[in-house]
C-alpha positions in Angstrom: 24.5 -17.4 25.9 21.2 -15.6 26.6 19.3 -18.9 26.6 21.7 -20.4 29.1 21.3 -17.3 31.3 17.5 -17.7 31.1 17.7 -21.3 32.1 20.0 -20.4 35.0 17.5 -17.8 36.2 14.7 -20.4 36.0 16.7 -22.8 38.1 17.4 -20.1 40.7 13.8 -19.0 40.9 12.3 -22.4 41.1 13.0 -23.0 44.8 11.8 -19.4 45.6 8.6 -20.1 43.7 7.9 -23.3 45.6 8.8 -21.6 48.9 6.3 -18.8 48.1 3.6 -21.3 47.4 4.2 -23.2 50.6 4.4 -20.0 52.7 1.1 -18.8 51.2 -0.6 -21.9 52.6 0.5 -20.9 56.1 -1.5 -17.8 55.8 -4.6 -19.4 54.3 -5.0 -22.7 56.0 -7.6 -22.4 58.8 -5.5 -24.8 61.0 -2.5 -22.5 60.9 -2.2 -19.8 63.6 -0.7 -17.4 61.0 -4.0 -17.5 59.1 -5.8 -15.6 61.8 -3.7 -12.4 61.9 -5.2 -9.1 60.6 -2.7 -9.0 57.7 -2.9 -12.7 56.8 -5.0 -12.1 53.6 -2.5 -9.6 52.2 0.5 -11.6 53.1 -1.0 -14.7 51.5 -2.0 -12.8 48.4 1.5 -11.3 48.0 3.2 -14.7 48.4 0.7 -16.3 45.9 1.5 -13.6 43.4 5.3 -14.1 43.9 4.8 -17.8 43.3 3.0 -17.1 40.0 5.6 -14.6 38.8 8.5 -16.8 39.6 7.2 -20.3 38.5 7.9 -22.1 35.2 4.8 -22.6 33.0 4.5 -26.0 31.3 2.3 -26.8 28.3 -1.3 -26.9 29.4 -3.8 -29.6 28.5 -6.8 -29.1 26.3 -8.9 -30.7 29.0 -12.0 -31.1 26.9 -13.8 -34.1 28.3 -17.3 -33.5 27.2 -19.3 -31.1 25.1 -22.9 -30.1 24.6 -24.2 -31.3 21.2 -27.8 -30.1 20.4 -28.7 -30.1 24.1 -27.1 -33.5 25.0 -23.8 -34.0 26.9 -21.4 -36.0 24.8 -18.0 -37.5 25.9 -14.9 -36.3 24.1 -11.6 -38.2 23.7 -8.4 -36.6 22.5 -6.7 -38.9 20.0 -3.4 -38.7 18.1 -4.0 -39.3 14.4 -0.6 -38.5 12.9 2.8 -38.0 14.6 5.4 -35.9 12.7 8.7 -34.7 14.1 7.5 -31.2 14.6 3.7 -31.7 14.9 0.9 -34.0 15.9 -2.4 -34.1 14.3 -5.0 -34.5 17.0 -8.7 -35.5 16.7 -11.3 -34.8 19.4 -13.5 -37.8 19.0 -17.1 -37.6 20.4 -18.8 -40.6 21.9 -22.4 -41.4 22.6 -24.7 -44.5 23.0 -27.7 -42.6 21.6 -28.1 -43.9 18.0 -30.1 -40.9 16.9 -27.5 -38.5 18.3 -24.7 -40.6 16.7 -26.4 -40.3 13.3 -26.6 -36.5 13.6 -23.0 -36.2 14.7 -21.7 -38.4 11.8 -23.5 -36.1 9.4 -21.8 -32.9 10.8 -19.0 -31.2 8.9 -15.3 -32.1 9.5 -13.0 -29.2 10.5 -9.2 -29.0 10.5 -8.0 -26.2 12.8 -4.5 -25.2 11.9 -3.1 -23.6 15.1 -0.4 -21.0 15.1 3.3 -21.9 15.4 4.2 -18.6 16.9 5.2 -18.9 20.5 2.1 -20.3 22.3 0.8 -23.8 22.3 -2.2 -25.0 20.3 -4.1 -25.1 23.6 -4.5 -21.3 23.2 -7.4 -22.4 20.9 -9.2 -24.4 23.5 -12.2 -22.2 23.4 -12.2 -22.4 19.6 -12.2 -26.2 19.7 -14.7 -26.5 22.4 -17.3 -24.5 20.5 -16.5 -26.1 17.1 -17.2 -29.5 18.7 -20.8 -28.6 19.2 -21.5 -28.8 15.5 -18.4 -30.4 13.9 -15.9 -33.2 13.9 -12.7 -31.5 14.8 -9.0 -32.0 14.1 -6.2 -29.7 15.2 -2.4 -29.3 14.6 -0.5 -29.6 17.9 3.0 -28.1 17.2 6.0 -29.5 19.0 8.3 -27.4 21.1 11.5 -27.2 18.9 13.7 -27.6 22.0 12.2 -31.1 22.4 13.2 -32.2 18.9 16.6 -33.8 18.6 19.1 -32.3 16.2 19.4 -35.5 14.1 15.8 -35.0 13.0 17.0 -32.1 10.8 15.7 -28.6 10.2 12.1 -27.4 9.8 11.4 -24.8 7.2 8.3 -22.8 6.1 8.1 -25.2 3.1 7.9 -28.1 5.6 5.0 -26.4 7.4 3.2 -26.1 4.1 3.9 -29.8 3.4 2.5 -30.8 6.8 -0.7 -29.0 6.1 -1.1 -30.6 2.7 -0.5 -34.1 4.2 -3.1 -33.4 6.9 -5.7 -32.3 4.3 -5.0 -35.3 2.2 -5.3 -37.6 5.2 -8.7 -36.2 6.3 -10.1 -36.0 2.8 -12.0 -33.8 0.4 -14.9 -33.3 2.9 -12.7 -31.2 5.3 -13.1 -27.5 6.1 -9.9 -25.7 7.1 -9.7 -23.0 9.8 -6.4 -21.1 10.2 -5.8 -18.7 13.1 -3.2 -15.9 12.8 0.2 -17.0 11.5 -0.9 -20.1 9.6 -3.3 -18.2 7.3 -0.3 -17.7 4.9 1.0 -21.3 4.8 -2.5 -22.7 4.7 -3.4 -20.5 1.7 -0.2 -21.7 0.1 -1.0 -25.4 0.9 -4.5 -25.1 -0.6 -3.1 -23.3 -3.6 -0.6 -26.0 -4.3 -3.3 -28.7 -3.8 -5.5 -26.9 -6.4 -2.6 -26.4 -8.9 -1.7 -30.0 -8.6 -5.3 -31.3 -9.0 -5.2 -32.7 -5.5 -7.7 -32.6 -2.6 -9.0 -29.1 -1.9 -11.1 -28.3 1.2 -14.7 -27.4 0.9 -14.0 -24.1 2.7 -11.3 -22.0 4.2 -11.8 -19.7 7.2 -8.9 -17.4 7.9 -8.8 -15.4 11.1 -6.5 -12.5 12.0 -3.5 -13.4 9.8 -0.9 -11.5 7.8 -1.9 -12.4 4.2 -0.7 -8.9 3.2 1.3 -7.4 6.0 1.7 -4.1 4.1 -1.9 -3.2 5.0 -2.3 -1.3 8.3 1.1 -2.5 9.6 1.2 -3.0 13.4 4.2 -2.8 15.7 4.8 -6.5 15.1 4.8 -6.0 11.4 7.1 -2.9 11.5 9.7 -4.8 13.5 9.8 -7.6 10.9 9.8 -5.2 8.0 12.4 -2.7 9.3 15.1 -5.1 10.4 17.3 -7.1 8.1 17.2 -10.9 7.9 20.8 -10.9 9.3 19.7 -8.8 12.3 17.1 -11.4 13.3 19.6 -14.2 12.8 22.2 -12.5 15.0 19.9 -11.1 17.7 17.0 -13.5 18.3 18.3 -17.0 17.3 20.0 -19.1 20.0 21.0 -22.7 20.6 18.9 -24.9 22.8 20.8 -25.7 26.1 22.1 -29.1 26.9 19.3 -30.0 29.4 16.8 -30.5 26.6 16.5 -33.3 23.9 17.0 -30.7 21.2 20.3 -29.5 22.6 22.2 -27.5 20.0 19.2 -26.8 17.7 19.0 -23.2 16.6 15.7 -21.7 17.7 13.8 -18.5 18.3 13.1 -19.0 22.0 9.6 -18.8 23.3 10.6 -16.6 26.2 11.7 -13.9 23.8 8.4 -13.9 22.0 6.6 -13.9 25.3 8.7 -10.9 26.5 7.8 -9.1 23.3 4.0 -9.7 23.7 4.2 -8.4 27.3 6.2 -5.4 26.2 3.4 -4.4 23.8 1.0 -3.8 26.7 2.9 -3.7 30.0 0.4 -1.5 31.8 -2.4 -4.0 31.0 -0.4 -6.9 32.4 0.7 -4.9 35.5 -2.9 -3.9 36.2 -4.1 -7.5 35.7 -1.6 -8.8 38.3 -2.6 -6.1 40.8 -6.3 -6.9 40.3 -5.4 -10.6 41.0 -3.7 -9.5 44.3 -6.8 -7.6 45.3 -9.1 -10.5 44.3 -7.2 -12.8 46.6 -7.4 -10.3 49.5 -11.1 -9.9 49.0 -11.6 -13.6 48.6 -13.0 -13.4 45.1 -12.1 -16.9 44.1 -13.9 -16.8 40.8 -12.0 -13.8 39.5 -8.7 -15.1 40.8 -9.2 -18.4 39.1 -10.0 -16.6 35.8 -6.7 -14.8 36.1 -4.8 -18.1 36.8 -6.4 -19.9 33.8 -5.5 -17.0 31.4 -1.9 -16.7 32.5 -1.3 -20.4 32.8 -2.0 -20.4 29.0 -0.4 -17.0 28.2 2.8 -17.7 30.0 3.3 -21.2 28.5 5.4 -20.8 25.4 7.4 -23.0 23.0 10.5 -22.5 20.9 10.3 -22.1 17.1 12.7 -23.7 14.7 15.1 -21.0 13.5 14.8 -22.0 9.8 11.0 -21.7 9.9 11.1 -18.4 11.8 13.6 -16.8 9.5 11.8 -18.1 6.4 8.6 -16.5 7.7 10.2 -13.2 8.3 11.6 -13.1 4.9 8.7 -14.6 2.9 5.8 -13.0 4.7 7.0 -9.7 6.1 9.9 -8.6 3.8 9.4 -10.0 0.3 5.6 -10.3 0.5 6.1 -13.2 -1.8 2.5 -14.5 -1.5 0.8 -11.3 -2.7 3.5 -10.6 -5.3 3.1 -14.1 -6.8 6.8 -14.9 -6.4 6.6 -17.6 -3.7 7.8 -21.1 -4.7 7.5 -24.1 -2.4 9.7 -27.0 -3.4 10.0 -25.5 -6.9 6.2 -25.1 -7.4 4.8 -21.6 -7.7 2.0 -20.7 -5.2 -1.0 -19.6 -7.2 -4.1 -18.8 -5.0 -6.0 -17.9 -8.2 -6.1 -21.6 -9.0 -8.3 -22.4 -6.1 -11.9 -23.4 -7.1 -14.8 -25.2 -5.5 -13.9 -23.8 -2.1 -15.5 -21.2 0.1 -13.5 -18.4 1.6 -14.4 -16.6 4.9 -12.0 -14.0 6.4 -12.4 -12.6 9.9 -10.6 -9.6 11.5 -10.8 -7.9 14.8 -11.4 -4.1 14.8 -8.8 -3.5 17.5 -6.3 -6.2 16.4 -2.8 -4.9 17.3 -1.0 -7.9 15.8 -2.6 -8.3 12.3 -3.9 -5.0 11.2 -7.1 -4.2 9.3 -7.2 -5.5 5.8 -4.3 -8.0 6.1 -6.6 -11.1 6.3 -9.2 -9.7 3.9 -6.5 -9.4 1.3 -7.0 -13.1 0.6 -10.1 -12.3 -1.4 -8.1 -10.3 -3.9 -5.8 -13.3 -4.4 -8.4 -16.1 -4.6 -9.9 -14.8 -7.8 -11.0 -18.3 -8.9 -13.5 -18.4 -6.0 -16.8 -16.7 -7.0 -17.9 -13.7 -5.0 -21.0 -15.6 -3.9 -18.8 -18.1 -2.1 -16.7 -15.5 -0.3 -17.5 -13.5 2.9 -15.7 -11.2 5.3 -16.4 -10.2 8.9 -14.8 -7.4 10.9 -15.6 -7.9 14.6 -16.4 -4.6 16.3 -14.5 -4.1 19.6 -12.4 -7.3 19.2 -8.7 -7.5 19.6 -6.5 -10.3 18.2 -7.5 -12.9 20.7 -11.1 -11.9 20.8 -11.9 -13.3 17.4 -11.1 -16.9 18.4 -11.6 -16.9 22.2 -14.0 -15.3 24.7 -17.5 -13.7 24.4 -17.0 -12.1 21.0 -15.8 -15.4 19.5 -18.8 -17.3 21.0 -21.5 -14.7 20.2 -20.3 -13.0 17.0 -17.6 -15.1 15.2 -18.7 -18.7 15.8 -22.2 -18.4 14.5 -20.9 -17.0 11.3 -18.2 -19.7 11.0 -20.7 -22.4 11.7 -23.2 -21.2 9.2 -20.6 -20.6 6.5 -19.2 -24.1 6.9 -22.7 -25.6 6.9 -23.5 -23.8 3.7 -20.5 -25.0 1.9 -20.7 -28.5 3.3 -24.2 -28.9 1.9 -23.2 -27.4 -1.4 -20.6 -30.1 -2.2 -21.6 -32.8 0.2 -21.5 -36.3 -1.3 -24.3 -38.8 -0.6 -23.9 -40.7 2.7 -25.4 -43.9 4.1 -28.6 -43.3 6.2 -27.9 -43.2 10.0 -29.5 -46.5 10.5 -26.8 -48.2 8.3 -24.0 -46.9 10.6 -22.3 -49.2 13.1 -23.8 -48.4 16.5 -20.4 -47.9 18.3 -20.8 -44.4 19.6 -18.1 -42.3 18.0 -18.1 -39.2 15.8 
């Protein structure tokens, strides 16, 4: 019933949001007589803010059209490599007509970014991808909103997530480096462990950022909620059926709007202050600051639904049974053994002020991956960084990315097979 009420509210607010947007134009268009009154800037700013508070936010685009590679502008095309019911594997393919540049790009490491399936879309990692493209060939998982997946496709469990990651690693090949951000650190570590135990393809390195490998360490408010409520409580209180106006009608999901509400509730004063600052920026005519606010909240307010089976599995496996760190987790009957991983580098990154994955939770991966020599493992705690700061923004660009780039380069050289000289490559400009 809650989901239906939410959809009713969205339908009722939609005309109001459009009216607010149109009315704001009356007070900003220089041809309108209303725009020349003394209160016009404040009225327009208030209407614009109302529009943004009432509007529905759709999935944003990555919108990465070009990137700077070693000082030269290179075109980027987003391509779908694999389509699964609950996920697409995307590749950001770079193009150039410069043969020398093409040769350099083809020799750069290949990275698979495993994006979180935890409420926001993969586009939340836009800044991550854009910077990785400067020195890498980049793939990313683009998870599908569960409300768009028809019921006849069947359920999606945490085991299925692990299977997807294994399939993507196999498809890209042994030269891949895997980066997991937040929630996927656990299933990615499981996937690589199973690959190692089975004698299959193992990535050259794993980079894990701000994830709950061991949620018992420095538990946050998010961890405490998951730990202190029973599995039945979550099933009875946060799982709802998709309404009839979506392709996935009837599918049980953890709605994205509930997760978004929870995130906002963690820091309500910060969001209230941000919206007030946006109002003042509009009044002052500070278009640059106002646009920065729009871009952030266009991304932050766009959410997706999670399959109920996957969500409940994650609560139970990661936050209640701690099955990975206890060594009791089995995926399709096969025990997850991180100690079996060899020939793979491990880099963990945490934010000093992370209020979602506490200090030590990601670093715990080092204690599990005992088969990886200490010389091939590194850890970074980013001073002053919160959860989002380790993969987006100034601290990502200036502190995290250089270390990630150098770590990947080190392990790419260490195990890199011989390649054909650049002159032997076909001159069609892609990388």
